[in-house]
VODOFI-887148 format. One record per atom (N, C-alpha, C): atom name; residue number from 1; x, y, z. Coordinates in nm, 3 decimals. Layout:
[r "CA", NUM, [X, Y, Z]]
...
% end
This chain:
[r "N", 1, [3.951, -11.272, -1.693]]
[r "CA", 1, [4.074, -11.258, -1.766]]
[r "C", 1, [4.162, -11.361, -1.697]]
[r "N", 2, [4.263, -11.405, -1.793]]
[r "CA", 2, [4.364, -11.493, -1.758]]
[r "C", 2, [4.486, -11.453, -1.825]]
[r "N", 3, [4.608, -11.431, -1.764]]
[r "CA", 3, [4.716, -11.386, -1.843]]
[r "C", 3, [4.816, -11.507, -1.826]]
[r "N", 4, [4.885, -11.556, -1.924]]
[r "CA", 4, [4.969, -11.673, -1.934]]
[r "C", 4, [5.103, -11.623, -2.005]]
[r "N", 5, [5.201, -11.641, -1.929]]
[r "CA", 5, [5.343, -11.615, -1.991]]
[r "C", 5, [5.400, -11.742, -2.026]]
[r "N", 6, [5.457, -11.730, -2.167]]
[r "CA", 6, [5.518, -11.845, -2.232]]
[r "C", 6, [5.610, -11.913, -2.146]]
[r "N", 7, [5.687, -11.830, -2.085]]
[r "CA", 7, [5.811, -11.900, -2.024]]
[r "C", 7, [5.774, -11.976, -1.892]]
[r "N", 8, [5.648, -11.940, -1.828]]
[r "CA", 8, [5.597, -12.005, -1.705]]
[r "C", 8, [5.532, -12.142, -1.744]]
[r "N", 9, [5.513, -12.162, -1.854]]
[r "CA", 9, [5.430, -12.294, -1.897]]
[r "C", 9, [5.520, -12.431, -1.933]]
[r "N", 10, [5.493, -12.530, -1.870]]
[r "CA", 10, [5.583, -12.649, -1.875]]
[r "C", 10, [5.591, -12.699, -2.031]]
[r "N", 11, [5.702, -12.745, -2.051]]
[r "CA", 11, [5.721, -12.792, -2.189]]
[r "C", 11, [5.682, -12.940, -2.180]]
[r "N", 12, [5.605, -12.991, -2.293]]
[r "CA", 12, [5.567, -13.133, -2.308]]
[r "C", 12, [5.580, -13.179, -2.435]]
[r "N", 13, [5.576, -13.315, -2.465]]
[r "CA", 13, [5.577, -13.367, -2.599]]
[r "C", 13, [5.444, -13.360, -2.666]]
[r "N", 14, [5.460, -13.339, -2.798]]
[r "CA", 14, [5.341, -13.359, -2.897]]
[r "C", 14, [5.323, -13.500, -2.899]]
[r "N", 15, [5.176, -13.533, -2.895]]
[r "CA", 15, [5.132, -13.667, -2.892]]
[r "C", 15, [5.179, -13.766, -2.989]]
[r "N", 16, [5.163, -13.712, -3.111]]
[r "CA", 16, [5.206, -13.796, -3.238]]
[r "C", 16, [5.338, -13.764, -3.292]]
[r "N", 17, [5.426, -13.700, -3.210]]
[r "CA", 17, [5.568, -13.677, -3.252]]
[r "C", 17, [5.629, -13.625, -3.121]]
[r "N", 18, [5.672, -13.725, -3.020]]
[r "CA", 18, [5.712, -13.678, -2.898]]
[r "C", 18, [5.840, -13.614, -2.890]]
[r "N", 19, [5.934, -13.628, -2.998]]
[r "CA", 19, [6.041, -13.533, -3.011]]
[r "C", 19, [6.035, -13.376, -3.015]]
[r "N", 20, [5.897, -13.346, -3.067]]
[r "CA", 20, [5.865, -13.202, -3.091]]
[r "C", 20, [5.803, -13.170, -2.966]]
[r "N", 21, [5.837, -13.048, -2.920]]
[r "CA", 21, [5.787, -13.010, -2.782]]
[r "C", 21, [5.680, -12.897, -2.793]]
[r "N", 22, [5.592, -12.881, -2.704]]
[r "CA", 22, [5.489, -12.788, -2.699]]
[r "C", 22, [5.478, -12.734, -2.571]]
[r "N", 23, [5.411, -12.615, -2.573]]
[r "CA", 23, [5.358, -12.540, -2.440]]
[r "C", 23, [5.224, -12.522, -2.459]]
[r "N", 24, [5.136, -12.588, -2.360]]
[r "CA", 24, [4.992, -12.542, -2.391]]
[r "C", 24, [4.953, -12.421, -2.302]]
[r "N", 25, [4.914, -12.310, -2.372]]
[r "CA", 25, [4.891, -12.198, -2.315]]
[r "C", 25, [4.741, -12.193, -2.260]]
[r "N", 26, [4.662, -12.230, -2.304]]
[r "CA", 26, [4.528, -12.254, -2.249]]
[r "C", 26, [4.461, -12.384, -2.299]]
[r "N", 27, [4.423, -12.453, -2.190]]
[r "CA", 27, [4.346, -12.595, -2.211]]
[r "C", 27, [4.203, -12.584, -2.260]]
[r "N", 28, [4.146, -12.696, -2.289]]
[r "CA", 28, [4.023, -12.714, -2.345]]
[r "C", 28, [3.918, -12.645, -2.256]]
[r "N", 29, [3.928, -12.668, -2.118]]
[r "CA", 29, [3.845, -12.618, -2.022]]
[r "C", 29, [3.834, -12.473, -2.010]]
[r "N", 30, [3.937, -12.413, -2.058]]
[r "CA", 30, [3.953, -12.273, -2.054]]
[r "C", 30, [3.906, -12.192, -2.181]]
[r "N", 31, [3.879, -12.253, -2.269]]
[r "CA", 31, [3.838, -12.189, -2.412]]
[r "C", 31, [3.705, -12.250, -2.464]]
[r "N", 32, [3.589, -12.186, -2.467]]
[r "CA", 32, [3.468, -12.238, -2.522]]
[r "C", 32, [3.484, -12.288, -2.671]]
[r "N", 33, [3.453, -12.403, -2.689]]
[r "CA", 33, [3.430, -12.450, -2.836]]
[r "C", 33, [3.586, -12.473, -2.901]]
[r "N", 34, [3.682, -12.473, -2.798]]
[r "CA", 34, [3.833, -12.507, -2.871]]
[r "C", 34, [3.884, -12.636, -2.805]]
[r "N", 35, [3.983, -12.666, -2.862]]
[r "CA", 35, [4.056, -12.792, -2.809]]
[r "C", 35, [4.171, -12.744, -2.710]]
[r "N", 36, [4.254, -12.649, -2.750]]
[r "CA", 36, [4.352, -12.598, -2.666]]
[r "C", 36, [4.430, -12.491, -2.760]]
[r "N", 37, [4.500, -12.407, -2.704]]
[r "CA", 37, [4.607, -12.316, -2.755]]
[r "C", 37, [4.747, -12.355, -2.716]]
[r "N", 38, [4.824, -12.360, -2.827]]
[r "CA", 38, [4.963, -12.421, -2.786]]
[r "C", 38, [5.069, -12.360, -2.867]]
[r "N", 39, [5.196, -12.366, -2.825]]
[r "CA", 39, [5.305, -12.302, -2.904]]
[r "C", 39, [5.388, -12.432, -2.909]]
[r "N", 40, [5.455, -12.449, -3.023]]
[r "CA", 40, [5.550, -12.534, -3.053]]
[r "C", 40, [5.688, -12.477, -3.137]]
[r "N", 41, [5.776, -12.550, -3.114]]
[r "CA", 41, [5.897, -12.491, -3.183]]
[r "C", 41, [5.962, -12.630, -3.264]]
[r "N", 42, [5.984, -12.600, -3.383]]
[r "CA", 42, [6.047, -12.723, -3.486]]
[r "C", 42, [6.184, -12.677, -3.507]]
[r "N", 43, [6.281, -12.747, -3.462]]
[r "CA", 43, [6.427, -12.719, -3.478]]
[r "C", 43, [6.445, -12.725, -3.633]]
[r "N", 44, [6.542, -12.686, -3.698]]
[r "CA", 44, [6.586, -12.696, -3.818]]
[r "C", 44, [6.586, -12.843, -3.874]]
[r "N", 45, [6.524, -12.869, -3.977]]
[r "CA", 45, [6.519, -13.018, -4.016]]
[r "C", 45, [6.401, -13.093, -3.963]]
[r "N", 46, [6.347, -13.053, -3.862]]
[r "CA", 46, [6.257, -13.114, -3.776]]
[r "C", 46, [6.117, -13.112, -3.841]]
[r "N", 47, [6.038, -13.229, -3.832]]
[r "CA", 47, [5.894, -13.225, -3.899]]
[r "C", 47, [5.796, -13.299, -3.818]]
[r "N", 48, [5.690, -13.251, -3.840]]
[r "CA", 48, [5.562, -13.325, -3.764]]
[r "C", 48, [5.507, -13.412, -3.875]]
[r "N", 49, [5.500, -13.553, -3.812]]
[r "CA", 49, [5.459, -13.657, -3.932]]
[r "C", 49, [5.305, -13.634, -3.973]]
[r "N", 50, [5.292, -13.696, -4.094]]
[r "CA", 50, [5.162, -13.688, -4.136]]
[r "C", 50, [5.060, -13.728, -4.050]]
[r "N", 51, [4.940, -13.673, -4.039]]
[r "CA", 51, [4.830, -13.733, -3.939]]
[r "C", 51, [4.710, -13.648, -3.967]]
[r "N", 52, [4.611, -13.685, -3.915]]
[r "CA", 52, [4.472, -13.612, -3.934]]
[r "C", 52, [4.386, -13.614, -3.811]]
[r "N", 53, [4.308, -13.518, -3.799]]
[r "CA", 53, [4.195, -13.537, -3.690]]
[r "C", 53, [4.071, -13.539, -3.749]]
[r "N", 54, [4.001, -13.647, -3.706]]
[r "CA", 54, [3.855, -13.668, -3.771]]
[r "C", 54, [3.761, -13.548, -3.741]]
[r "N", 55, [3.749, -13.499, -3.611]]
[r "CA", 55, [3.658, -13.392, -3.563]]
[r "C", 55, [3.710, -13.262, -3.520]]
[r "N", 56, [3.841, -13.231, -3.571]]
[r "CA", 56, [3.907, -13.098, -3.529]]
[r "C", 56, [3.946, -13.028, -3.641]]
[r "N", 57, [3.931, -12.894, -3.654]]
[r "CA", 57, [3.996, -12.816, -3.751]]
[r "C", 57, [4.093, -12.746, -3.682]]
[r "N", 58, [4.224, -12.742, -3.723]]
[r "CA", 58, [4.340, -12.671, -3.666]]
[r "C", 58, [4.368, -12.541, -3.729]]
[r "N", 59, [4.418, -12.456, -3.652]]
[r "CA", 59, [4.463, -12.322, -3.715]]
[r "C", 59, [4.604, -12.297, -3.658]]
[r "N", 60, [4.685, -12.259, -3.775]]
[r "CA", 60, [4.832, -12.243, -3.717]]
[r "C", 60, [4.851, -12.100, -3.754]]
[r "N", 61, [4.956, -12.039, -3.674]]
[r "CA", 61, [5.027, -11.908, -3.710]]
[r "C", 61, [5.170, -11.924, -3.683]]
[r "N", 62, [5.240, -11.874, -3.784]]
[r "CA", 62, [5.386, -11.888, -3.773]]
[r "C", 62, [5.436, -11.754, -3.724]]
[r "N", 63, [5.494, -11.760, -3.584]]
[r "CA", 63, [5.553, -11.670, -3.512]]
[r "C", 63, [5.682, -11.613, -3.563]]
[r "N", 64, [5.757, -11.732, -3.598]]
[r "CA", 64, [5.892, -11.705, -3.677]]
[r "C", 64, [5.920, -11.825, -3.753]]
[r "N", 65, [6.036, -11.815, -3.840]]
[r "CA", 65, [6.079, -11.922, -3.911]]
[r "C", 65, [6.017, -11.938, -4.039]]
[r "N", 66, [6.038, -12.049, -4.118]]
[r "CA", 66, [5.978, -12.066, -4.233]]
[r "C", 66, [5.995, -12.217, -4.258]]
[r "N", 67, [5.909, -12.273, -4.341]]
[r "CA", 67, [5.901, -12.419, -4.382]]
[r "C", 67, [5.788, -12.445, -4.477]]
[r "N", 68, [5.738, -12.569, -4.469]]
[r "CA", 68, [5.623, -12.605, -4.549]]
[r "C", 68, [5.521, -12.683, -4.483]]
[r "N", 69, [5.392, -12.659, -4.523]]
[r "CA", 69, [5.287, -12.759, -4.469]]
[r "C", 69, [5.244, -12.842, -4.592]]
[r "N", 70, [5.235, -12.969, -4.576]]
[r "CA", 70, [5.191, -13.055, -4.658]]
[r "C", 70, [5.060, -13.121, -4.623]]
[r "N", 71, [4.942, -13.066, -4.702]]
[r "CA", 71, [4.807, -13.113, -4.680]]
[r "C", 71, [4.758, -13.187, -4.780]]
[r "N", 72, [4.720, -13.322, -4.762]]
[r "CA", 72, [4.672, -13.391, -4.859]]
[r "C", 72, [4.752, -13.413, -4.987]]
[r "N", 73, [4.895, -13.403, -4.944]]
[r "CA", 73, [4.991, -13.442, -5.059]]
[r "C", 73, [5.016, -13.307, -5.126]]
[r "N", 74, [4.979, -13.207, -5.114]]
[r "CA", 74, [5.004, -13.074, -5.161]]
[r "C", 74, [5.099, -12.974, -5.064]]
[r "N", 75, [5.208, -12.950, -5.114]]
[r "CA", 75, [5.307, -12.867, -5.026]]
[r "C", 75, [5.293, -12.724, -5.050]]
[r "N", 76, [5.307, -12.648, -4.954]]
[r "CA", 76, [5.270, -12.512, -4.951]]
[r "C", 76, [5.386, -12.443, -4.867]]
[r "N", 77, [5.460, -12.356, -4.920]]
[r "CA", 77, [5.570, -12.289, -4.837]]
[r "C", 77, [5.519, -12.195, -4.761]]
[r "N", 78, [5.555, -12.167, -4.628]]
[r "CA", 78, [5.507, -12.071, -4.540]]
[r "C", 78, [5.610, -11.999, -4.475]]
[r "N", 79, [5.590, -11.887, -4.413]]
[r "CA", 79, [5.690, -11.798, -4.341]]
[r "C", 79, [5.619, -11.723, -4.234]]
[r "N", 80, [5.696, -11.662, -4.149]]
[r "CA", 80, [5.672, -11.574, -4.039]]
[r "C", 80, [5.547, -11.487, -4.089]]
[r "N", 81, [5.443, -11.493, -3.995]]
[r "CA", 81, [5.323, -11.416, -4.016]]
[r "C", 81, [5.224, -11.505, -4.088]]
[r "N", 82, [5.248, -11.604, -4.156]]
[r "CA", 82, [5.140, -11.690, -4.233]]
[r "C", 82, [5.037, -11.751, -4.135]]
[r "N", 83, [4.921, -11.765, -4.174]]
[r "CA", 83, [4.799, -11.841, -4.102]]
[r "C", 83, [4.772, -11.951, -4.192]]
[r "N", 84, [4.756, -12.072, -4.134]]
[r "CA", 84, [4.707, -12.201, -4.210]]
[r "C", 84, [4.613, -12.253, -4.138]]
[r "N", 85, [4.491, -12.273, -4.214]]
[r "CA", 85, [4.374, -12.379, -4.160]]
[r "C", 85, [4.378, -12.503, -4.224]]
[r "N", 86, [4.369, -12.598, -4.128]]
[r "CA", 86, [4.363, -12.742, -4.174]]
[r "C", 86, [4.223, -12.792, -4.125]]
[r "N", 87, [4.154, -12.830, -4.229]]
[r "CA", 87, [4.017, -12.882, -4.200]]
[r "C", 87, [4.011, -13.021, -4.122]]
[r "N", 88, [3.907, -13.060, -4.076]]
[r "CA", 88, [3.897, -13.199, -4.032]]
[r "C", 88, [3.909, -13.295, -4.123]]
[r "N", 89, [3.981, -13.408, -4.102]]
[r "CA", 89, [4.015, -13.520, -4.210]]
[r "C", 89, [4.121, -13.481, -4.296]]
[r "N", 90, [4.175, -13.367, -4.318]]
[r "CA", 90, [4.298, -13.326, -4.414]]
[r "C", 90, [4.412, -13.400, -4.337]]
[r "N", 91, [4.483, -13.471, -4.422]]
[r "CA", 91, [4.613, -13.515, -4.374]]
[r "C", 91, [4.706, -13.430, -4.385]]
[r "N", 92, [4.778, -13.387, -4.277]]
[r "CA", 92, [4.873, -13.287, -4.281]]
[r "C", 92, [5.013, -13.319, -4.201]]
[r "N", 93, [5.125, -13.267, -4.261]]
[r "CA", 93, [5.247, -13.273, -4.190]]
[r "C", 93, [5.320, -13.126, -4.188]]
[r "N", 94, [5.421, -13.100, -4.120]]
[r "CA", 94, [5.470, -12.966, -4.102]]
[r "C", 94, [5.619, -13.008, -4.108]]
[r "N", 95, [5.695, -12.937, -4.193]]
[r "CA", 95, [5.832, -12.944, -4.217]]
[r "C", 95, [5.913, -12.814, -4.194]]
[r "N", 96, [6.017, -12.818, -4.095]]
[r "CA", 96, [6.083, -12.684, -4.088]]
[r "C", 96, [6.228, -12.720, -4.192]]
[r "N", 97, [6.210, -12.659, -4.299]]
[r "CA", 97, [6.311, -12.683, -4.414]]
[r "C", 97, [6.422, -12.578, -4.401]]
[r "N", 98, [6.423, -12.496, -4.313]]
[r "CA", 98, [6.520, -12.378, -4.303]]
[r "C", 98, [6.630, -12.418, -4.191]]
[r "N", 99, [6.714, -12.326, -4.183]]
[r "CA", 99, [6.837, -12.349, -4.087]]
[r "C", 99, [6.808, -12.272, -3.968]]
[r "N", 100, [6.688, -12.224, -3.926]]
[r "CA", 100, [6.647, -12.160, -3.806]]
[r "C", 100, [6.545, -12.221, -3.755]]
[r "N", 101, [6.508, -12.219, -3.627]]
[r "CA", 101, [6.386, -12.266, -3.545]]
[r "C", 101, [6.250, -12.194, -3.619]]
[r "N", 102, [6.152, -12.297, -3.619]]
[r "CA", 102, [6.026, -12.250, -3.672]]
[r "C", 102, [5.932, -12.247, -3.545]]
[r "N", 103, [5.853, -12.136, -3.502]]
[r "CA", 103, [5.772, -12.131, -3.385]]
[r "C", 103, [5.653, -12.107, -3.432]]
[r "N", 104, [5.554, -12.210, -3.389]]
[r "CA", 104, [5.418, -12.207, -3.429]]
[r "C", 104, [5.333, -12.174, -3.320]]
[r "N", 105, [5.226, -12.106, -3.325]]
[r "CA", 105, [5.116, -12.091, -3.235]]
[r "C", 105, [4.991, -12.172, -3.290]]
[r "N", 106, [4.916, -12.250, -3.226]]
[r "CA", 106, [4.811, -12.333, -3.300]]
[r "C", 106, [4.708, -12.360, -3.202]]
[r "N", 107, [4.580, -12.375, -3.247]]
[r "CA", 107, [4.466, -12.424, -3.171]]
[r "C", 107, [4.371, -12.513, -3.266]]
[r "N", 108, [4.298, -12.569, -3.192]]
[r "CA", 108, [4.186, -12.659, -3.277]]
[r "C", 108, [4.058, -12.626, -3.211]]
[r "N", 109, [3.961, -12.642, -3.326]]
[r "CA", 109, [3.828, -12.618, -3.310]]
[r "C", 109, [3.728, -12.750, -3.338]]
[r "N", 110, [3.641, -12.784, -3.261]]
[r "CA", 110, [3.547, -12.891, -3.303]]
[r "C", 110, [3.494, -12.863, -3.468]]
[r "N", 111, [3.498, -12.954, -3.542]]
[r "CA", 111, [3.451, -12.926, -3.673]]
[r "C", 111, [3.285, -12.956, -3.682]]
% end
């Protein structure tokens, strides 16, 4: 067993959008068949630029806030409690279109 407290984890930049910060709660070596488990906060108006992962499926869970996921050009509005699966190869972006922070919990799995 391992217990991780979010407040004790160092904040670091998201690789493809360094202005967005994340906290890696569990690393690849700690989860079988997983890439990592992370939490990120997007400030109002902030967005994750469009990108894709060739060999990774990502799963996002909105802890709070609202906004939209744009996947292969299709925009879907999401809110607190939403779960989103992004398949390997799908081009995706995330936009916080609200006036409050959007908090996401996410992880990746090998496709």
